Structures are given as structure tokens and as C-alpha cells.
DOVOZA-653509 format. One record per atom (N, C-alpha, C): y, z, x; residue number from 1; residue in three letters; atom name. Coordinates in nm, 2 decimals, always signed. Atoms other than C-alpha are relative to their C-alpha. Layout:
NODE	Y	Z	X	NUM	ala	CA
...
END
This chain:
NODE	-0.06	-0.09	-0.14	1	met	N
NODE	+9.81	+10.60	+7.17	1	met	CA
NODE	+0.12	-0.07	+0.01	1	met	C
NODE	-0.13	+0.00	-0.01	2	thr	N
NODE	+10.16	+10.62	+7.26	2	thr	CA
NODE	+0.04	-0.08	+0.15	2	thr	C
NODE	-0.07	+0.06	-0.08	3	arg	N
NODE	+10.37	+10.39	+7.53	3	arg	CA
NODE	+0.10	+0.07	+0.07	3	arg	C
NODE	-0.09	-0.10	-0.07	4	lys	N
NODE	+10.60	+10.59	+7.79	4	lys	CA
NODE	+0.03	-0.08	+0.12	4	lys	C
NODE	-0.07	+0.12	-0.08	5	ile	N
NODE	+10.84	+10.37	+7.99	5	ile	CA
NODE	+0.01	+0.10	+0.12	5	ile	C
NODE	+0.02	-0.07	-0.15	6	val	N
NODE	+10.83	+10.50	+8.36	6	val	CA
NODE	+0.10	-0.08	+0.08	6	val	C
NODE	-0.10	+0.08	-0.11	7	ser	N
NODE	+11.16	+10.42	+8.59	7	ser	CA
NODE	+0.08	+0.06	+0.11	7	ser	C
NODE	-0.04	-0.10	-0.10	8	thr	N
NODE	+11.30	+10.54	+8.87	8	thr	CA
NODE	+0.11	-0.09	+0.10	8	thr	C
NODE	-0.10	+0.10	-0.06	9	ser	N
NODE	+11.63	+10.46	+9.07	9	ser	CA
NODE	-0.06	-0.01	+0.18	9	ser	C
NODE	+0.05	+0.04	-0.09	10	asp	N
NODE	+11.40	+10.46	+9.40	10	asp	CA
NODE	-0.09	-0.08	+0.06	10	asp	C
NODE	+0.08	+0.12	-0.02	11	ala	N
NODE	+11.26	+10.13	+9.30	11	ala	CA
NODE	+0.12	-0.10	-0.07	11	ala	C
NODE	-0.12	+0.10	+0.05	12	pro	N
NODE	+11.50	+9.81	+9.24	12	pro	CA
NODE	+0.00	+0.01	-0.19	12	pro	C
NODE	-0.03	-0.02	+0.16	13	ala	N
NODE	+11.62	+9.80	+8.87	13	ala	CA
NODE	-0.10	-0.15	-0.05	13	ala	C
NODE	+0.10	+0.06	+0.07	14	ala	N
NODE	+11.40	+9.61	+8.61	14	ala	CA
NODE	+0.17	-0.15	+0.00	14	ala	C
NODE	-0.10	+0.12	-0.05	15	ile	N
NODE	+11.62	+9.21	+8.66	15	ile	CA
NODE	-0.05	-0.12	-0.12	15	ile	C
NODE	+0.07	+0.11	+0.12	16	gly	N
NODE	+11.44	+9.08	+8.35	16	gly	CA
NODE	-0.02	+0.11	-0.12	16	gly	C
NODE	+0.00	-0.08	+0.13	17	thr	N
NODE	+11.30	+9.19	+8.01	17	thr	CA
NODE	-0.14	+0.05	+0.06	17	thr	C
NODE	+0.06	-0.10	-0.02	18	tyr	N
NODE	+11.08	+9.44	+8.13	18	tyr	CA
NODE	-0.04	+0.13	+0.06	18	tyr	C
NODE	-0.03	-0.15	-0.03	19	ser	N
NODE	+11.02	+9.81	+8.25	19	ser	CA
NODE	-0.08	+0.01	+0.15	19	ser	C
NODE	+0.03	-0.02	-0.10	20	gln	N
NODE	+10.94	+9.92	+8.63	20	gln	CA
NODE	-0.18	+0.01	-0.06	20	gln	C
NODE	+0.18	-0.05	+0.03	21	ala	N
NODE	+10.57	+10.09	+8.47	21	ala	CA
NODE	-0.02	+0.00	-0.15	21	ala	C
NODE	-0.05	-0.04	+0.14	22	val	N
NODE	+10.47	+10.16	+8.14	22	val	CA
NODE	-0.16	+0.06	-0.01	22	val	C
NODE	+0.12	-0.08	+0.01	23	gln	N
NODE	+10.20	+10.41	+8.11	23	gln	CA
NODE	-0.09	+0.00	-0.18	23	gln	C
NODE	+0.05	-0.03	+0.12	24	ala	N
NODE	+9.95	+10.41	+7.82	24	ala	CA
NODE	-0.13	+0.10	+0.04	24	ala	C
NODE	+0.10	-0.11	+0.00	25	gly	N
NODE	+9.72	+10.71	+7.79	25	gly	CA
NODE	+0.00	+0.03	+0.14	25	gly	C
NODE	-0.07	-0.07	-0.14	26	asn	N
NODE	+9.65	+10.81	+8.16	26	asn	CA
NODE	+0.01	-0.15	+0.09	26	asn	C
NODE	-0.02	+0.16	-0.09	27	thr	N
NODE	+9.65	+10.41	+8.29	27	thr	CA
NODE	+0.16	-0.03	+0.01	27	thr	C
NODE	-0.12	+0.09	+0.01	28	val	N
NODE	+10.00	+10.30	+8.42	28	val	CA
NODE	+0.02	-0.11	+0.05	28	val	C
NODE	-0.05	+0.09	+0.01	29	tyr	N
NODE	+10.10	+9.97	+8.44	29	tyr	CA
NODE	+0.10	-0.08	+0.09	29	tyr	C
NODE	-0.15	+0.05	-0.05	30	leu	N
NODE	+10.35	+9.85	+8.75	30	leu	CA
NODE	+0.05	-0.11	+0.00	30	leu	C
NODE	-0.05	+0.12	-0.04	31	ser	N
NODE	+10.54	+9.55	+8.76	31	ser	CA
NODE	+0.00	-0.04	+0.14	31	ser	C
NODE	-0.01	+0.00	-0.16	32	gly	N
NODE	+10.54	+9.35	+9.03	32	gly	CA
NODE	+0.15	+0.00	+0.08	32	gly	C
NODE	-0.13	-0.06	-0.08	33	gln	N
NODE	+10.79	+9.43	+9.30	33	gln	CA
NODE	-0.02	-0.13	+0.11	33	gln	C
NODE	-0.06	+0.11	-0.10	34	ile	N
NODE	+10.95	+9.22	+9.54	34	ile	CA
NODE	+0.10	+0.07	+0.13	34	ile	C
NODE	-0.10	-0.08	-0.16	35	gly	N
NODE	+11.13	+9.31	+9.91	35	gly	CA
NODE	+0.14	+0.04	-0.04	35	gly	C
NODE	-0.15	-0.08	+0.05	36	leu	N
NODE	+11.47	+9.42	+9.70	36	leu	CA
NODE	+0.00	+0.13	+0.07	36	leu	C
NODE	-0.06	-0.18	-0.06	37	asp	N
NODE	+11.63	+9.72	+9.88	37	asp	CA
NODE	+0.09	+0.07	-0.10	37	asp	C
NODE	-0.05	-0.07	+0.13	38	pro	N
NODE	+11.67	+9.95	+9.54	38	pro	CA
NODE	+0.15	+0.02	+0.00	38	pro	C
NODE	-0.10	-0.01	-0.03	39	ala	N
NODE	+11.99	+10.06	+9.69	39	ala	CA
NODE	+0.12	-0.11	-0.03	39	ala	C
NODE	-0.09	+0.09	+0.02	40	thr	N
NODE	+12.16	+9.74	+9.72	40	thr	CA
NODE	-0.02	-0.11	-0.11	40	thr	C
NODE	+0.05	+0.13	+0.12	41	met	N
NODE	+11.96	+9.50	+9.50	41	met	CA
NODE	-0.02	-0.13	+0.09	41	met	C
NODE	+0.02	+0.06	-0.07	42	gln	N
NODE	+11.93	+9.29	+9.78	42	gln	CA
NODE	-0.16	-0.04	+0.08	42	gln	C
NODE	+0.16	+0.09	-0.07	43	met	N
NODE	+11.61	+9.07	+9.96	43	met	CA
NODE	+0.03	+0.07	+0.14	43	met	C
NODE	+0.01	-0.07	-0.16	44	val	N
NODE	+11.52	+9.27	+10.30	44	val	CA
NODE	-0.02	-0.17	+0.05	44	val	C
NODE	+0.02	+0.11	-0.07	45	glu	N
NODE	+11.49	+9.00	+10.56	45	glu	CA
NODE	-0.16	+0.00	+0.08	45	glu	C
NODE	+0.14	+0.01	-0.10	46	gly	N
NODE	+11.14	+8.87	+10.70	46	gly	CA
NODE	-0.14	+0.04	-0.11	46	gly	C
NODE	+0.12	-0.04	+0.08	47	ile	N
NODE	+10.78	+8.88	+10.57	47	ile	CA
NODE	-0.05	+0.17	+0.03	47	ile	C
NODE	+0.05	-0.14	-0.03	48	asp	N
NODE	+10.70	+9.22	+10.77	48	asp	CA
NODE	+0.11	+0.07	-0.09	48	asp	C
NODE	-0.11	-0.07	+0.07	49	ala	N
NODE	+11.04	+9.41	+10.60	49	ala	CA
NODE	-0.04	-0.04	-0.10	49	ala	C
NODE	+0.04	+0.04	+0.14	50	gln	N
NODE	+10.93	+9.25	+10.29	50	gln	CA
NODE	-0.10	+0.07	-0.06	50	gln	C
NODE	+0.16	-0.08	+0.05	51	ile	N
NODE	+10.56	+9.38	+10.26	51	ile	CA
NODE	+0.05	+0.15	+0.00	51	ile	C
NODE	-0.03	-0.12	+0.01	52	val	N
NODE	+10.69	+9.71	+10.33	52	val	CA
NODE	+0.08	+0.04	-0.10	52	val	C
NODE	-0.09	-0.03	+0.12	53	arg	N
NODE	+10.98	+9.71	+10.12	53	arg	CA
NODE	-0.11	-0.02	-0.18	53	arg	C
NODE	+0.08	-0.01	+0.08	54	val	N
NODE	+10.73	+9.62	+9.87	54	val	CA
NODE	-0.12	+0.10	-0.08	54	val	C
NODE	+0.10	-0.12	+0.01	55	phe	N
NODE	+10.50	+9.90	+9.90	55	phe	CA
NODE	+0.04	+0.10	+0.01	55	phe	C
NODE	-0.08	-0.12	+0.01	56	asp	N
NODE	+10.77	+10.16	+9.94	56	asp	CA
NODE	+0.02	+0.01	-0.15	56	asp	C
NODE	+0.00	+0.02	+0.13	57	asn	N
NODE	+10.87	+10.00	+9.59	57	asn	CA
NODE	-0.10	+0.10	-0.11	57	asn	C
NODE	+0.15	-0.05	+0.07	58	leu	N
NODE	+10.54	+10.06	+9.44	58	leu	CA
NODE	-0.01	+0.16	+0.04	58	leu	C
NODE	+0.00	-0.15	-0.08	59	lys	N
NODE	+10.50	+10.40	+9.61	59	lys	CA
NODE	+0.12	+0.05	-0.14	59	lys	C
NODE	-0.10	-0.07	+0.07	60	ala	N
NODE	+10.82	+10.49	+9.45	60	ala	CA
NODE	-0.02	+0.00	-0.22	60	ala	C
NODE	+0.02	-0.01	+0.19	61	val	N
NODE	+10.72	+10.39	+9.05	61	val	CA
NODE	-0.14	+0.09	+0.00	61	val	C
NODE	+0.10	-0.09	+0.03	62	ala	N
NODE	+10.37	+10.53	+9.11	62	ala	CA
NODE	+0.02	+0.18	+0.05	62	ala	C
NODE	-0.02	-0.15	-0.01	63	thr	N
NODE	+10.53	+10.88	+9.22	63	thr	CA
NODE	+0.13	+0.05	-0.12	63	thr	C
NODE	-0.08	-0.02	+0.12	64	ala	N
NODE	+10.78	+10.85	+8.91	64	ala	CA
NODE	-0.06	+0.01	-0.08	64	ala	C
NODE	+0.11	+0.01	+0.12	65	ala	N
NODE	+10.46	+10.80	+8.70	65	ala	CA
NODE	-0.05	+0.14	-0.01	65	ala	C
NODE	+0.14	-0.09	-0.03	66	gly	N
NODE	+10.28	+11.13	+8.84	66	gly	CA
NODE	-0.09	+0.00	+0.12	66	gly	C
NODE	+0.10	+0.03	-0.05	67	gly	N
NODE	+10.07	+10.97	+9.08	67	gly	CA
NODE	+0.01	-0.04	+0.14	67	gly	C
NODE	+0.01	+0.06	-0.15	68	ser	N
NODE	+10.01	+10.80	+9.42	68	ser	CA
NODE	-0.02	-0.12	-0.01	68	ser	C
NODE	+0.10	+0.18	+0.03	69	leu	N
NODE	+9.92	+10.47	+9.55	69	leu	CA
NODE	-0.14	+0.04	+0.04	69	leu	C
NODE	+0.11	+0.02	-0.01	70	asn	N
NODE	+9.63	+10.63	+9.61	70	asn	CA
NODE	-0.10	+0.01	-0.14	70	asn	C
NODE	+0.07	+0.02	+0.14	71	asp	N
NODE	+9.54	+10.65	+9.21	71	asp	CA
NODE	-0.02	-0.18	-0.02	71	asp	C
NODE	+0.04	+0.16	+0.05	72	val	N
NODE	+9.56	+10.25	+9.22	72	val	CA
NODE	-0.10	-0.04	+0.00	72	val	C
NODE	+0.11	+0.04	+0.03	73	val	N
NODE	+9.25	+10.12	+9.09	73	val	CA
NODE	+0.02	-0.16	+0.00	73	val	C
NODE	-0.03	+0.14	-0.02	74	lys	N
NODE	+9.38	+9.75	+9.15	74	lys	CA
NODE	+0.13	-0.04	-0.01	74	lys	C
NODE	-0.13	+0.07	-0.01	75	phe	N
NODE	+9.65	+9.57	+9.30	75	phe	CA
NODE	+0.00	-0.19	+0.01	75	phe	C
NODE	-0.02	+0.15	-0.05	76	asn	N
NODE	+9.75	+9.17	+9.27	76	asn	CA
NODE	+0.10	-0.01	+0.12	76	asn	C
NODE	-0.09	+0.05	-0.07	77	ile	N
NODE	+9.92	+9.05	+9.56	77	ile	CA
NODE	+0.03	-0.16	-0.03	77	ile	C
NODE	-0.05	+0.10	-0.01	78	tyr	N
NODE	+10.10	+8.73	+9.56	78	tyr	CA
NODE	+0.09	-0.04	+0.10	78	tyr	C
NODE	-0.06	+0.05	-0.16	79	leu	N
NODE	+10.22	+8.52	+9.88	79	leu	CA
NODE	+0.05	-0.12	-0.02	79	leu	C
NODE	-0.01	+0.14	+0.00	80	thr	N
NODE	+10.40	+8.20	+9.92	80	thr	CA
NODE	-0.06	-0.04	+0.13	80	thr	C
NODE	+0.07	+0.06	-0.15	81	asp	N
NODE	+10.20	+8.16	+10.27	81	asp	CA
NODE	-0.12	+0.10	+0.00	81	asp	C
NODE	+0.08	-0.07	+0.00	82	leu	N
NODE	+9.88	+8.27	+10.27	82	leu	CA
NODE	-0.03	+0.07	+0.10	82	leu	C
NODE	+0.02	-0.06	-0.16	83	ser	N
NODE	+9.84	+8.35	+10.68	83	ser	CA
NODE	+0.02	+0.12	-0.01	83	ser	C
NODE	-0.03	-0.15	+0.01	84	asn	N
NODE	+10.04	+8.67	+10.58	84	asn	CA
NODE	-0.06	+0.09	-0.02	84	asn	C
NODE	+0.05	-0.12	+0.03	85	phe	N
NODE	+9.79	+8.81	+10.42	85	phe	CA
NODE	-0.06	+0.06	+0.11	85	phe	C
NODE	+0.07	-0.10	-0.12	86	gly	N
NODE	+9.67	+9.01	+10.77	86	gly	CA
NODE	+0.10	+0.05	-0.01	86	gly	C
NODE	-0.13	-0.08	-0.04	87	lys	N
NODE	+10.02	+9.14	+10.78	87	lys	CA
NODE	+0.01	+0.08	-0.11	87	lys	C
NODE	-0.01	-0.07	+0.14	88	val	N
NODE	+9.94	+9.25	+10.41	88	val	CA
NODE	-0.09	+0.11	+0.00	88	val	C
NODE	+0.07	-0.11	-0.03	89	asn	N
NODE	+9.65	+9.44	+10.52	89	asn	CA
NODE	+0.03	+0.07	+0.07	89	asn	C
NODE	-0.08	-0.08	-0.12	90	glu	N
NODE	+9.79	+9.58	+10.81	90	glu	CA
NODE	+0.10	+0.10	-0.08	90	glu	C
NODE	-0.08	-0.09	+0.11	91	thr	N
NODE	+10.04	+9.77	+10.58	91	thr	CA
NODE	-0.03	+0.05	-0.11	91	thr	C
NODE	+0.03	-0.10	+0.15	92	met	N
NODE	+9.84	+9.88	+10.27	92	met	CA
NODE	-0.06	+0.09	+0.11	92	met	C
NODE	+0.08	-0.07	-0.04	93	ala	N
NODE	+9.63	+10.03	+10.54	93	ala	CA
NODE	+0.10	+0.14	+0.05	93	ala	C
NODE	-0.09	-0.14	-0.04	94	gln	N
NODE	+9.95	+10.27	+10.63	94	gln	CA
NODE	+0.03	+0.05	-0.15	94	gln	C
NODE	+0.01	-0.09	+0.12	95	tyr	N
NODE	+9.98	+10.35	+10.24	95	tyr	CA
NODE	-0.10	+0.05	-0.06	95	tyr	C
NODE	+0.12	-0.05	+0.05	96	leu	N
NODE	+9.62	+10.39	+10.11	96	leu	CA
NODE	-0.09	+0.05	+0.08	96	leu	C
NODE	+0.15	-0.04	-0.04	97	arg	N
NODE	+9.32	+10.58	+10.20	97	arg	CA
NODE	-0.12	-0.05	-0.03	97	arg	C
NODE	+0.05	+0.05	+0.07	98	glu	N
NODE	+9.00	+10.52	+10.12	98	glu	CA
NODE	-0.07	+0.10	-0.05	98	glu	C
NODE	+0.06	+0.09	+0.00	99	pro	N
NODE	+8.81	+10.48	+9.91	99	pro	CA
NODE	+0.10	-0.12	-0.10	99	pro	C
NODE	-0.13	+0.08	-0.01	100	tyr	N
NODE	+9.05	+10.18	+9.90	100	tyr	CA
NODE	-0.07	-0.09	-0.20	100	tyr	C
NODE	+0.00	+0.02	+0.09	101	pro	N
NODE	+9.14	+9.99	+9.53	101	pro	CA
NODE	-0.05	-0.14	-0.02	101	pro	C
NODE	+0.05	+0.13	-0.03	102	ala	N
NODE	+9.01	+9.66	+9.43	102	ala	CA
NODE	+0.15	-0.09	+0.02	102	ala	C
NODE	-0.10	+0.08	-0.08	103	arg	N
NODE	+9.22	+9.35	+9.53	103	arg	CA
NODE	+0.01	-0.10	-0.06	103	arg	C
NODE	-0.03	+0.18	+0.00	104	ala	N
NODE	+9.35	+8.97	+9.42	104	ala	CA
NODE	+0.05	+0.01	+0.08	104	ala	C
NODE	-0.05	+0.07	-0.08	105	ala	N
NODE	+9.51	+8.79	+9.67	105	ala	CA
NODE	+0.05	-0.16	-0.05	105	ala	C
NODE	+0.02	+0.12	+0.06	106	val	N
NODE	+9.65	+8.47	+9.54	106	val	CA
NODE	+0.13	-0.08	+0.08	106	val	C
NODE	-0.08	+0.07	-0.07	107	gly	N
NODE	+9.86	+8.19	+9.71	107	gly	CA
NODE	+0.11	-0.05	-0.14	107	gly	C
NODE	-0.09	+0.00	+0.11	108	val	N
NODE	+10.17	+8.11	+9.53	108	val	CA
NODE	+0.11	-0.15	+0.04	108	val	C
NODE	-0.09	+0.11	-0.01	109	lys	N
NODE	+10.43	+7.79	+9.51	109	lys	CA
NODE	+0.15	+0.16	+0.04	109	lys	C
NODE	-0.12	-0.01	-0.05	110	glu	N
NODE	+10.72	+8.02	+9.52	110	glu	CA
NODE	+0.00	+0.13	-0.12	110	glu	C
NODE	-0.01	-0.14	+0.09	111	leu	N
NODE	+10.82	+8.40	+9.36	111	leu	CA
NODE	+0.18	+0.01	-0.04	111	leu	C
NODE	-0.11	+0.00	+0.00	112	pro	N
NODE	+11.14	+8.53	+9.21	112	pro	CA
NODE	+0.11	+0.02	+0.14	112	pro	C
NODE	-0.06	-0.02	-0.07	113	arg	N
NODE	+11.45	+8.55	+9.42	113	arg	CA
NODE	-0.03	-0.06	+0.15	113	arg	C
NODE	+0.06	+0.06	-0.10	114	gly	N
NODE	+11.29	+8.37	+9.71	114	gly	CA
NODE	-0.08	+0.09	+0.10	114	gly	C
NODE	+0.07	-0.09	-0.07	115	ala	N
NODE	+11.07	+8.64	+9.83	115	ala	CA
NODE	-0.13	-0.08	+0.03	115	ala	C
NODE	+0.15	+0.08	-0.05	116	leu	N
NODE	+10.75	+8.58	+10.02	116	leu	CA
NODE	-0.12	+0.03	-0.04	116	leu	C
NODE	+0.11	-0.08	+0.02	117	val	N
NODE	+10.54	+8.82	+9.88	117	val	CA
NODE	+0.06	+0.13	-0.14	117	val	C
NODE	-0.02	-0.06	+0.11	118	glu	N
NODE	+10.49	+9.02	+9.53	118	glu	CA
NODE	-0.13	+0.09	+0.02	118	glu	C
NODE	+0.10	-0.05	+0.04	119	ala	N
NODE	+10.28	+9.29	+9.44	119	ala	CA
NODE	+0.00	+0.09	-0.13	119	ala	C
NODE	+0.05	-0.06	+0.15	120	asp	N
NODE	+10.16	+9.45	+9.09	120	asp	CA
NODE	-0.12	+0.10	+0.01	120	asp	C
NODE	+0.11	-0.08	-0.01	121	ala	N
NODE	+9.92	+9.74	+9.04	121	ala	CA
NODE	-0.06	+0.05	-0.15	121	ala	C
NODE	+0.04	-0.09	+0.13	122	val	N
NODE	+9.71	+9.98	+8.77	122	val	CA
NODE	-0.01	+0.09	+0.06	122	val	C
NODE	+0.13	-0.09	-0.05	123	leu	N
NODE	+9.66	+10.30	+8.85	123	leu	CA
NODE	+0.01	+0.11	-0.10	123	leu	C
NODE	+0.03	-0.09	+0.09	124	val	N
NODE	+9.49	+10.55	+8.67	124	val	CA
NODE	+0.03	+0.18	+0.07	124	val	C
NODE	-0.06	-0.12	-0.08	125	leu	N
NODE	+9.65	+10.92	+8.68	125	leu	CA
NODE	-0.18	+0.12	-0.04	125	leu	C
NODE	+0.11	-0.09	+0.04	126	gly	N
NODE	+9.42	+11.23	+8.64	126	gly	CA
NODE	-0.16	-0.06	+0.07	126	gly	C
END
């Protein structure tokens, strides 16, 4: 099986030794996205804006892979304050339709660049 690297300028460029996504067969592994604006590479302000930016970034990478967020089979959500999980649910409902994917939510001490939320995903094409 060959690996294909997925990238787009519509999501933040990788800031380390990773790719925005890697496709193996019909499965695409999306790297974690934080609330970075892809145009400025600066963090957007506040939890609400960061959640939206995270899902916009994931959507851009999924689109670049030839899919959409509705092709996601698993999300992992990382929050520095789990009391914001309800806000994540509200925002996810704007990006997804049923049947919803599997999901994990994890409280963490801190995230890169002082982010308040990060999410990664696995999607299956076709």
C-alpha cells in the first residue's frame, strides 16, 4: 500500500515534522488542527473562534483529500478546559450530519501555541 501526502493552503501549514494528512488506501489520517488562521498563521482569539477555526481547518484538509467531514469515522478532541465541551458539540452539529462519527474528548493541561482546543480525525473515502 502506498501513502499519499495531503496538503492544502486552505489550512495552516505544518509547523513541525508532520503532514496535514496522510492517505493510506481509502483511509485518510488528518493531523491535529488548532485555531490557527491559515492566512496569517496566528491563533484566533477565544474558545468559540478557535473551535470554529479548528473545524474549518479540518474541513479544508478533508476537502483536499477528496472527502468531507461527513466522511470522518473518528474524531479526537483535546480541550484545556472540559467545561467547553458543550461548545464543541454545538459547533460540530453545524459541520456534520447524522450518522455521527465516533469521538473521544480528552482534557489536557496545555496544547501547542497556547491553543484551547485541538482536534484530529480519521476519514474513509468512498
